[in-house]
C-alpha positions in Angstrom: -11.0 11.1 11.6 -13.9 9.8 9.6 -12.8 11.9 6.8 -9.2 10.5 7.1 -10.5 7.0 7.2 -12.7 7.3 4.2 -9.7 9.1 2.2 -7.2 6.3 3.4 -9.5 3.5 2.3 -10.1 5.3 -1.3 -6.3 5.3 -1.7 -5.9 1.5 -0.6 -9.0 1.0 -3.4 -6.9 2.6 -5.9 -3.7 0.7 -5.0 -5.8 -2.5 -5.3 -6.7 -1.6 -8.9 -3.2 -0.7 -9.9 -1.9 -3.7 -8.4 -4.6 -6.0 -9.9 -4.4 -4.2 -13.4 -0.6 -5.5 -13.2 -1.9 -9.0 -12.9 -1.6 -9.3 -8.9 1.3 -11.6 -9.4 4.5 -12.1 -7.7 7.8 -10.9 -9.9 11.1 -12.1 -9.1 14.5 -12.1 -10.4 15.1 -15.7 -11.7 18.3 -17.1 -10.9 19.1 -17.9 -14.5 18.8 -14.2 -15.5 21.1 -12.7 -12.4 23.5 -12.0 -15.0 21.2 -9.8 -16.7 20.2 -6.4 -14.3 17.2 -5.8 -16.4 15.5 -9.5 -15.9 12.2 -9.9 -13.9 9.9 -12.8 -14.2 6.2 -12.8 -13.3 5.2 -15.9 -11.5 2.1 -16.8 -13.5 3.3 -16.5 -17.2 7.1 -16.9 -16.7 7.7 -13.8 -18.8 10.9 -12.0 -18.7 10.2 -8.3 -18.6 13.1 -6.2 -19.8 14.1 -3.4 -22.3 17.4 -2.4 -23.5 18.7 -0.2 -20.7 15.4 -0.5 -18.5 15.3 -1.2 -16.0 18.7 -1.0 -14.4 19.6 -3.6 -11.7 18.6 -1.6 -9.0 15.3 -0.8 -10.7 14.7 -4.5 -11.4 15.4 -5.4 -7.7 12.9 -2.8 -6.7 10.5 -3.7 -9.1 10.7 -7.6 -7.9 10.6 -6.9 -4.3 7.4 -4.4 -5.0 5.7 -7.0 -7.0 1.7 -6.8 -7.3 1.3 -9.7 -4.9 3.2 -8.0 -2.2 1.3 -4.7 -2.8 -2.1 -6.6 -2.4 -0.8 -8.2 1.0 0.3 -4.7 2.2 -3.1 -3.5 1.3 -4.9 -6.1 3.2 -2.7 -5.3 6.3 -3.3 -1.6 6.2 -7.2 -2.4 5.8 -6.9 -4.8 8.9 -5.0 -1.8 10.8 -7.8 0.5 9.9 -10.5 -1.8 11.0 -8.8 -2.5 14.4 -8.4 1.1 14.9 -12.2 1.8 14.2 -13.0 -1.0 16.8 -10.9 0.3 19.2 -12.4 3.8 18.6 -15.9 2.4 19.0 -15.0 0.6 22.2 -13.3 3.7 23.6 -16.6 5.9 22.7 -18.8 3.2 24.4 -16.8 3.1 27.5 -16.3 6.9 27.7 -19.9 7.8 27.2 -19.8 9.6 24.1 -16.3 10.4 23.5 -16.0 12.4 20.2 -13.7 10.5 17.4 -13.4 13.8 15.5 -11.2 14.9 18.4 -8.8 12.3 18.4 -5.8 12.8 16.4 -4.8 9.2 15.6 -0.9 8.9 14.9 -1.8 5.5 13.6 -4.0 6.5 10.7 -1.8 9.9 10.2 1.4 7.3 9.8 -0.8 5.3 7.1 -1.9 8.4 5.3 1.5 10.1 5.1 2.3 7.7 2.3 -0.2 9.0 0.0 0.6 12.9 0.7 1.4 13.6 -2.7 -2.1 12.5 -3.5 -5.1 15.0 -4.3 -7.4 15.2 -1.0 -4.5 14.8 1.4 -4.9 17.5 4.0 -1.9 19.2 5.9 -3.7 18.4 9.1 -3.3 14.8 8.9 0.5 15.0 8.5 2.3 13.1 11.5 
């Protein structure tokens, strides 16, 4: 599981870099632009991001929902889940007197990693 934890943390680090490059800001569909399916506003610069024909209304809603600020909150939550799992595993090892964490298939970590199954380094044995 140590390899999986390291790999998963690297994926979260990459997601964080991407979200921060996008400004780490909250994006929204401003009410004054609801008639324009391609309007998105970034919370800090109040800039409307749209191009003729892109994004479509569905894409604009998706982009606004998965804004960099939300992605950063999700990354933080996933890191806390991993940290809690590692604490639990360490306590379990201590209580069981040498339990081998490598022999533990964690459905929690496998589920977190499955999101990144298309990235290099993902191993089929991690698939839930």
